[in-house]
C-alpha positions in Angstrom: 34.1 -20.7 -1.8 35.3 -22.6 1.4 32.6 -23.8 3.8 33.6 -21.6 6.5 34.0 -18.7 4.1 30.1 -19.4 3.0 29.1 -19.9 6.6 30.7 -16.5 7.4 29.0 -14.8 4.6 25.7 -16.4 5.4 26.1 -15.3 9.1 26.9 -11.7 8.0 24.0 -11.4 5.7 20.9 -9.4 6.0 18.0 -11.5 5.3 15.6 -8.8 5.4 17.4 -6.8 2.9 18.2 -9.5 0.4 14.6 -10.5 0.4 13.5 -6.7 -0.3 15.9 -6.8 -3.2 14.7 -10.4 -4.5 12.5 -10.5 -7.6 11.1 -13.6 -6.1 11.5 -13.5 -2.1 9.6 -16.9 -1.6 12.3 -18.8 -4.1 15.2 -16.7 -2.6 14.5 -17.6 1.1 13.6 -21.3 0.2 17.4 -21.3 -1.6 18.9 -19.6 1.5 17.4 -22.1 4.0 18.5 -25.0 1.9 22.1 -23.4 1.9 22.0 -22.9 5.4 21.0 -26.4 6.1 23.5 -27.9 3.8 26.3 -25.7 5.2 25.1 -26.8 8.8 25.5 -30.3 7.9 29.1 -30.0 6.6 29.9 -27.8 9.7 28.8 -30.6 12.0 30.8 -33.2 9.9 33.8 -31.1 10.0 33.5 -30.8 13.8 32.9 -34.5 14.3 36.5 -34.9 12.7 38.0 -32.4 14.8 36.3 -33.9 17.9 37.6 -37.2 16.7 41.1 -35.8 16.3 41.0 -34.1 19.8 40.0 -37.6 21.3 42.8 -39.3 19.7 45.5 -36.6 20.5 44.1 -36.6 24.0 44.8 -40.3 24.4 48.2 -39.7 22.9 48.9 -37.1 25.6 48.1 -39.5 28.3 50.2 -42.2 26.9 53.2 -40.0 26.7 52.6 -38.5 30.2 52.5 -42.2 31.4 55.6 -42.6 29.7 57.3 -39.7 31.2 56.1 -40.8 34.6 57.7 -44.2 34.0 61.1 -42.8 33.1 61.3 -40.9 36.0 60.4 -43.9 38.2 63.2 -45.5 36.4 65.6 -42.9 37.1 64.6 -42.8 40.8 65.4 -46.6 40.6 68.7 -46.2 39.0 69.8 -43.3 41.7 68.5 -45.8 44.4 70.7 -48.6 43.1 73.9 -46.1 42.7 73.6 -46.0 38.8 73.5 -42.3 38.4 74.4 -43.0 34.4 71.4 -44.8 34.2 69.5 -42.3 36.1 70.8 -39.5 33.7 69.8 -41.6 30.5 66.3 -42.1 31.9 65.9 -38.5 32.7 67.2 -37.5 29.2 64.4 -39.9 27.9 61.6 -38.4 30.3 62.9 -34.7 28.8 62.4 -35.8 25.2 59.0 -37.0 26.0 58.0 -33.7 27.9 59.3 -31.9 24.9 56.7 -33.9 22.8 54.0 -33.5 25.4 54.4 -29.7 24.9 53.7 -30.0 21.2 50.6 -32.2 21.8 49.5 -29.6 24.5 49.6 -27.0 21.8 47.6 -29.3 19.3 44.8 -29.9 21.8 44.7 -26.0 22.5 44.5 -25.4 18.9 41.8 -28.1 18.5 39.8 -26.9 21.4 40.1 -23.4 20.0 38.7 -24.4 16.7 36.0 -26.3 18.2 35.0 -23.4 20.4 34.9 -21.4 17.2 32.9 -24.0 15.2 30.5 -24.1 18.0 30.1 -20.4 18.3 29.5 -20.3 14.4 27.3 -23.2 14.3 25.1 -21.6 16.8 25.2 -18.2 15.0 24.2 -20.1 11.8 21.4 -22.1 13.7 19.8 -18.8 14.7 20.3 -17.4 11.3 18.4 -20.5 10.1 15.7 -20.4 12.5 15.1 -16.6 11.7 14.9 -17.8 8.0 12.3 -20.4 8.7 10.3 -17.8 10.9 10.3 -15.3 7.9 9.5 -18.2 5.3 6.7 -18.9 7.6 5.3 -15.6 7.7 5.7 -15.1 4.1 3.7 -18.2 3.5 0.9 -17.2 6.0 0.7 -13.8 4.4 0.5 -15.4 0.9 -2.3 -17.6 2.2 -4.0 -14.8 3.8 -4.1 -12.8 0.6 -5.0 -15.8 -1.5 -8.0 -16.5 0.9 -8.9 -12.7 0.8 -8.9 -12.9 -3.0 -11.1 -15.8 -3.0 -13.4 -14.0 -0.8 -13.4 -11.1 -3.2 -14.0 -13.1 -6.3 -16.9 -14.9 -4.4 -18.4 -11.5 -3.5 -17.8 -10.1 -6.9 -19.5 -13.3 -8.3 -22.4 -13.0 -5.7 -22.7 -9.2 -6.6 -22.9 -10.4 -10.5 -25.4 -13.2 -9.7 -27.6 -10.8 -7.9 -27.4 -8.1 -10.6 -28.4 -10.7 -13.2 -31.1 -12.0 -11.3 -32.4 -8.5 -10.4 -32.3 -8.1 -14.4 -34.0 -11.3 -15.0 -36.8 -10.1 -12.6 -37.1 -6.8 -14.3 -37.6 -8.7 -17.9 -40.1 -10.6 -16.3 -41.9 -7.9 -14.9 -41.8 -6.2 -18.3 -42.9 -9.5 -19.7 -45.7 -9.6 -17.5 -46.8 -5.9 -18.1 -46.5 -6.4 -22.0 -48.7 -9.7 -21.6 -51.5 -7.8 -19.6 -51.3 -5.0 -22.2 -51.8 -7.7 -25.2 -54.3 -9.5 -23.3 -56.5 -6.4 -23.3 -56.6 -6.8 -27.2 -57.6 -10.2 -27.2 -61.3 -10.7 -28.8 -61.1 -7.1 -30.1 -59.8 -7.7 -33.3 -62.9 -10.1 -34.7 -65.1 -7.4 -33.6 -63.6 -5.0 -35.6 -63.7 -7.2 -38.5 -67.3 -7.7 -38.2 -68.1 -4.0 -38.1 -66.0 -3.4 -41.2 -67.9 -6.3 -43.0 -71.2 -4.9 -41.8 -70.2 -1.3 -42.7 -69.1 -2.7 -46.3 -72.7 -4.1 -46.7 -74.0 -0.8 -46.0 -71.9 0.8 -48.7 -72.9 -2.0 -51.1 -76.5 -1.1 -50.6 -75.9 2.4 -51.3 -74.2 1.9 -54.2 -76.9 -0.4 -55.6 -79.5 2.0 -54.8 -77.6 4.9 -56.7 -76.9 2.5 -59.7 -80.7 1.6 -59.7 -81.9 5.3 -59.6 -79.3 6.2 -62.6 -80.6 3.0 -64.8 -84.1 4.4 -63.9 -83.5 8.1 -65.0 -81.8 6.8 -68.1 -84.9 4.7 -68.8 -87.3 7.8 -68.5 -85.0 9.8 -70.7 -85.0 7.2 -73.7 
C-alpha cells in the first residue's frame, strides 16, 4: 500500500469503532500510533523532497525570465542599430524561452498544489495522532485506576480475612480459658476421691473379716 493511500485510510478511520472491535484495544492503539508516526515521518520526508524540487524549479524559472528579459534587451538594441533581422531573431529566442517559462509555471503550480495537499493531510494526520495518544493516555489511566481499585479491594479482603481469623483465634482462646477454668475446679478432687475409696474398702474388709470370724465360731460350736 502506498504512503498516501495508507495515510488516507488512517485519516478516514474511526478510532473509537476500531478500538471497540479490537480484542486487545491497548495493543491495537499502540500499533495505530506507531503506524501514524511512521507515516508522518515518510510524508514529511516526501514533503521535504517536494519543497526542494519547488525551490530548484523556482530558481530555474527566475533564470529563464532573466534570459527572456535579456533577449528583449538585445532585440531593442538591434532595432536601435537598424538591424531588424537581428531583432526578429532575438524576439524568436525570447518566445522559445517564454514557452519554457509557461511549462515551468505549470510545474510550480502543480508542486504548490501538491504541497498544499500534503500540508492539509499532514495536519489531519497529526490531529488523528493526537487523538489516538489522548485515547491511549485515557486508556492507561483507566487501567491504572482499575488496578489501583483492585489492589484496594484485595487489601480490604485480606484485612477482612485477617480480622475474621483474629476473631476466631480470640474465640478459641476464650474457649480454652473456659475449659481451663472448668478443669481447674477438678484439681485436688481426684486424690480425695481415691482416699475415700480406700477407706471405704478398709471398712468393707473389716465387715468381711467379722463375718468370716462369726462363721468360723459357729462351725466350731457345731462340731
